[in-house]
N, C-alpha and C positions, 0 to 999 in steps of 0.2 A: 730140373725137378729133383728135389732131394729123396734120398732113399733112406728108410729106417727100419730097424729090426727090433721088435720088443725084447726085452730080457726079462725072463720070469722065474721065480724062485717059489717052489711049493704053491704055485697057482696066483702068486702076487707079482704084480709088475714092479720090478726094482730098478730098471733102467732101460734106456734106448740107445742102441748103437745106431749113429747117423752119419751118412755120408755127406760130407761138406765139400768146399771148394778145396780144402787141403787133404781130403783123405777122411777116414773115419775117426769118429770120436764118439764119447760115451757121455750122455746126459744121465746122471745118476739121480734116482728118485728115493732111493733108501739111504739113510744116514750111514750105514755100514759101508756104503760105496764112494763116500765123500772124497777119499783120496783119488779116485779115478775120475771125477767129475770134469769134463772138457779135456780130457787126456787123448791124444791122438793114438790111433793104433793103425797097423798096416792094412788090416781088413776086418770085418764084423766078426769072424771067427776069432781073432785075437782078442778083441773087446770082450767076447763072450768068455774066453779062457781065463782072462784076468778078473772078470766078475766072479767066475766059480771059484777061483782061488782065493779071493777076499772073502767070499761068503763061506767056503769051507774052513778057512782060517778063524773066522769069526764064530762059527758052530763049535769048532774044537776048543776055543778058549771058553765058551759058555759052558760046555760040558765039564771042562776042569774046575771051573766055579762051583758048579752044581755038586761035584764030588767032594770039594773041600769042606 
């Protein structure tokens, strides 16, 4: 049986960390996470950290654009 963990940003489902035959991988549901889609991770926590890093970076870029 596969195990999965939903990844949420501000109440919105943005991806799912899923344990497959070869370890954990990410199913990206949000376009900001496209680069992480189907990437393998050591564990679900590593996938979540990667998602947070990408979302934080996207948020920072958006704030810079708004200031300009």
